[in-house]
C-alpha positions, -999 to +999 in steps of 0.1 A: -145-537-320-142-543-284-177-562-275-175-595-268-186-621-293-213-652-285-197-685-286-212-708-315-228-737-303-210-771-308-210-780-344-224-745-353-212-725-383-185-697-376-201-662-380-200-647-411-174-621-393-154-651-384-153-662-414-144-631-433-118-628-407-103-662-419-108-655-452-087-622-452-059-638-430-054-664-455-054-641-486-031-620-466-006-646-459-001-659-492+004-622-508+037-613-486+059-601-516+055-607-558+089-595-570+081-572-598+100-590-627+083-568-654+090-537-639+125-544-632+132-557-668+113-525-682+139-506-659+171-525-665+168-530-706+143-508-721+151-475-694+185-482-683+202-503-712+221-522-685+230-546-711+249-519-731+260-508-697+276-536-690+289-542-724+309-510-720+327-520-687+362-533-687+362-570-686+400-566-673+390-551-646+355-563-637+340-601-647+319-601-678+283-593-671+255-603-696+220-601-698+219-638-691+239-634-660+218-606-649+182-630-654+197-656-638+206-636-607+173-620-605+150-650-612+173-669-580+169-640-561+128-641-570+129-676-557+146-669-521+127-636-516+095-651-527+100-684-511+122-681-479+127-645-470+090-627-475+075-658-451+099-653-426+093-611-422+062-616-402+081-637-377+112-613-376+085-585-367+067-606-340+095-623-323+124-603-333+155-605-316+160-620-278+191-608-260+206-635-239+235-623-225+263-603-234+280-628-262+246-642-274+214-625-293+188-651-306+178-639-341+140-644-352+131-681-362+145-688-398+171-659-402+199-681-391+190-707-420+181-684-443+217-664-442+236-698-443+217-708-477+224-668-487+261-673-483+266-706-492+253-695-525+279-667-527+255-641-528+274-617-504+304-625-527+286-613-558+302-577-561+335-581-547+370-587-558+381-621-565+415-619-548+395-618-517+369-645-527+344-624-543+328-628-581+337-599-593+306-590-607+295-553-613+279-534-583+252-524-591+240-564-597+239-564-560+220-533-558+195-551-580+197-579-559+193-558-526+163-536-536+142-571-540+154-585-510+148-553-488+106-555-499+110-594-492+122-590-459+139-556-448+151-562-416+168-594-428+188-578-456+205-555-426+231-587-417+246-588-449+238-551-456+258-538-427+285-563-438+289-548-473+295-515-460+325-527-437+340-547-468+340-514-487+357-494-463+381-519-451+391-525-491+391-487-498+410-481-462+426-512-446+461-521-450+473-548-470+473-569-442+442-565-428+425-570-461+441-606-466+432-612-428+395-602-427+382-596-459+378-638-472+358-644-445+336-615-447+330-617-483+324-652-481+300-645-452+314-668-426+315-631-404+293-602-407+303-562-401+289-534-385+302-499-381+299-478-346+298-446-348+269-432-320+277-424-285+250-418-256+261-384-257+264-378-298+246-391-326+252-367-361+278-344-342+304-371-337+333-345-329+317-357-292+327-392-299+350-400-264+359-438-270+395-446-265+420-460-288+453-471-262+484-482-285+494-515-270+527-519-256+551-543-274+520-552-296+526-532-331+496-517-346+470-529-320+450-507-300+429-513-269+394-503-275+373-485-245+338-466-247+303-471-252+283-476-290+248-474-289+221-479-315+248-506-334+224-522-354+230-563-359+259-557-329+249-590-318+233-620-333+237-657-340+240-662-376+276-664-378+299-671-352+320-637-351+313-602-366+340-574-376+329-535-358+344-508-373+343-483-348+352-445-345+376-439-315+403-413-306+440-422-300+460-404-272+465-367-278+442-365-308+429-333-317+395-323-304+366-327-328+360-345-360+399-338-368+408-362-338+388-392-347+402-420-362+387-457-374+397-493-361+388-532-370+375-547-339+362-585-342+339-603-318+367-629-315+402-629-322+416-651-350+422-672-322+387-679-317+388-663-280+364-638-273+370-602-274+369-577-246+336-565-258+300-573-253+261-559-254+249-548-226+214-548-240+187-545-271+166-519-278+130-520-279+119-503-309+085-494-329+095-514-356+128-531-375+122-555-347+143-586-366+174-569-365+188-563-330+201-527-323+228-530-300+245-511-271+281-523-272+306-523-244+342-522-254+362-529-225+402-529-237+390-549-266+418-552-289+415-534-322+436-525-355+436-490-371+420-487-400+434-462-430+453-432-416+450-420-380+421-386-372+412-396-407+387-420-393+354-398-402+367-394-432+373-432-439+341-441-423+320-419-450+326-451-471+307-471-447+279-440-443+277-441-482+270-474-488+243-473-458+229-441-472+222-458-507+208-488-491+186-466-472+173-450-502+165-485-516+146-492-479+123-464-490+116-475-524+113-514-511+086-499-488+069-482-512+068-517-537+057-537-506+029-510-495+017-506-530+015-547-533-006-553-502-027-520-510-033-530-546-047-565-537-070-552-509-086-526-529-097-547-560-110-572-534-126-547-505-164-538-516-176-502-502-204-485-518-211-473-553-192-454-578-206-418-578-206-418-619-225-455-613-222-486-606-193-503-614-196-538-604-234-540-605-237-580-599-222-574-568-234-560-534-210-529-540-179-516-558-146-524-554-127-495-538-099-492-569-130-471-585-128-445-565-106-417-576-096-409-542-081-448-535-064-443-571-050-411-563-033-432-530-023-464-552-008-444-581+010-423-556+027-454-541+034-472-580+049-437-592+075-438-558+083-473-561+091-474-599+103-438-602+125-445-570+140-478-586+151-462-614+168-432-595+187-461-578+196-478-609+209-447-625+230-444-590+240-481-596+249-477-632+274-447-617+288-470-586+298-497-617+321-467-635+340-459-601+340-496-592+356-500-625+381-468-619+392-477-585+400-512-595+421-497-628+436-472-602+422-440-627+419-412-599+405-390-620+376-411-632+367-417-593+368-384-585+347-373-611+320-402-606+320-403-569+308-364-573+283-372-591+270-399-566+279-374-535+254-348-553+227-377-557+232-396-527+214-369-503+185-371-528+176-404-529+187-409-493+166-382-480+138-380-506+130-415-509+130-423-474+103-396-472+083-405-498+090-442-490+071-434-456+044-416-473+033-442-491+039-469-464+015-447-449-009-450-477-012-487-476-026-481-440-050-459-452-063-482-483-070-505-458-089-484-438-093-494-401-081-531-410-047-514-419-046-504-382-048-543-374-016-562-373-030-593-389-030-575-425+008-561-424+003-528-435+007-515-405+042-533-400+057-515-434+053-482-418+068-489-386+098-507-404+105-480-426+101-448-401+135-451-390+146-448-425+143-407-429+163-409-395+195-432-396+224-426-417+216-393-408+181-378-403+166-358-438+170-326-423+211-337-421+207-350-462+191-317-469+221-294-450+249-317-467+231-315-502+227-276-501+256-268-477+285-287-484+277-302-519+263-270-533+275-243-516+310-252-507+309-266-544+306-230-553+272-241-574+291-265-597+272-294-590+238-278-594+250-264-626+264-292-641+229-312-632+210-288-645+225-290-676+225-326-677+186-322-674+180-300-699+202-321-725+181-352-714+148-330-724+159-317-756+154-347-781+115-346-767+111-310-765+098-311-801+085-347-804+053-355-822+041-372-787+020-341-772+019-355-739+059-361-740+070-331-752+048-313-728+065-331-699+097-324-718+090-286-712+074-295-678+114-308-668+130-280-685+114-253-665+119-267-632+155-277-642+160-240-649+139-227-618+161-253-598+189-236-605+173-196-599+161-214-563+195-221-556+211-187-567+183-169-543+193-190-518+233-183-518+223-147-524+203-149-490+228-170-474+260-147-481+244-126-451+224-145-433+240-185-433+209-193-412+193-193-448+203-226-461+194-244-428+157-223-429+158-237-466+173-268-470+146-293-463+121-276-488+153-275-510+159-312-512+125-321-516+120-300-545+151-316-562+136-351-554+102-343-570+121-330-602+141-356-601+115-383-599+096-362-628+128-363-650+132-403-644+090-404-654+098-386-683+126-409-697+103-440-684+075-426-705+100-420-733+107-457-731+072-465-730+066-443-765+088-467-779+073-501-766+062-527-794+030-537-804+034-569-776+023-552-749+002-522-752-015-522-719+018-524-703+035-492-719-001-477-720-002-477-680+034-463-676+023-434-698-007-433-679+013-432-642+038-405-658+008-380-668-003-387-631+033-375-618+032-344-636-003-333-627-004-349-590+032-352-578+054-325-595+031-298-586+044-305-550+074-284-557+050-252-559+046-256-522+085-265-515+094-232-540+074-212-512+090-227-481+126-220-502+118-186-506+104-179-468+112-156-445+144-167-422+127-150-396+096-166-398+112-196-380+134-178-359+116-147-342+098-171-317+121-172-288+125-208-273+111-193-239+081-180-258+075-217-277+052-231-247+041-207-213+029-243-199+060-269-205+097-271-210+102-243-189 
């Protein structure tokens, strides 16, 4: 690869290698992203019955939504993704965002124009209240759309995606004055939003936040915000003239720790158009996600307004964080989808050696690598994660609709019920889907072999961009502690008991099915649902005498939970495929075959995670910090 190539004589034909590289580059450039509409429709209508779901929503609370509306949104988004956003993805990576001065960051070529089109077409307003300029459609519709955009161009999606978190936070906790003043411009897309949590000395441990908020004398409700925030995605850019920051800071005499954090709305520009006293001192040079600027923001007496209740800022910010965590789960399945699409084309066209069972394409110089079982295993893993993960997200999207409806109707009991369900599922989706999304992206490089390591083939960008997914919005380790420690143990095991009961109810109709494969898989999910409870009880018993048992078991517990959840969704997909009509027998057959792969190849990974859950805490703690190395870090 490093040898010099001889120059061709004038007029001589290009070398075979040059021709091959040119053909590959042309093929790659034409395969940026293809919206998987058939797969999406299968989940939307055959598996999750979104048509019936939307009919069951209260039309006095949410704008009526039917299949025609869904199809219109999906078809229009397909066009936007394939024709506008996907072609910008490589430029976003190669060129990235450029810092010019504290108030100017230039985004990648085409990003600004694409955002203008997105906002003008009303997409940002899709699922927000009509009273602030939104269209009032169910939240799930925007989530379905966002998964398509995420696969086409993740870093571009971050700009409107973060704004949605800011909007949800202001709707949930802002005063009526704040809502009236800032929501219309955010919902129209005239402004974007961010969340500002992290500081140089603290990331997940936000009790260490030192940014200060001091009341401004003579200006009721206004505060002077001072401090440094780092890792602020889309904290400065040229796509809109104004950016609304949701900032965690401490009031004077606030209690120490997380109990003393408040939340403030701090705009880049005041309503007069004057720049506020804040700026971007740098943007980070990152492994991936080059299209979205990660900024260090300096607040130097910037004017801000309190969001919600003093010293309840972290609680309020979790509205934003949970929005982002679900969005990050989408990033995982989007990476799996894009890696799968890239890999499948290549595996069908790349020819190398012959199948061990005999030539499959004797008229060709070699068989396509898709005939190799080891390659198929990689492709099916990507496919299973992308499609099964999409089903997991769609389930949460429906719950989010019910919660949204309850919030708008003022039904606190229903809000609590749906919020509890989402609180249990969110760390599983965020933690598990980002981990297996990374795996799928890594397999995308592996399918390409050495060509996957070359930037022009785009496989490695998918991995670099998704690598952050298991880190931001709380690492996988934080998600695991949240699931096992906060949600399950502090919930006195009620969440897992209710969830396991739900899995058993799901399996029951298929346990006596005449379809032997479906019946077998139903019994498998039933067994794992009971084992899931058993493992939870074992951890709880150990934690009663050693709290470290929760942390020691938590990551294996999360991954176990993820694989069982993935299998449960593939069970429903297999059942739907079994009911499928005769018009597409190959499509439904492939669904059943992929489900068989999940139960034979992916669900058994729970055996290793079970061993990790039950492993001795001391096996991780016996080695003292000084004994990890006798050569360095001493």
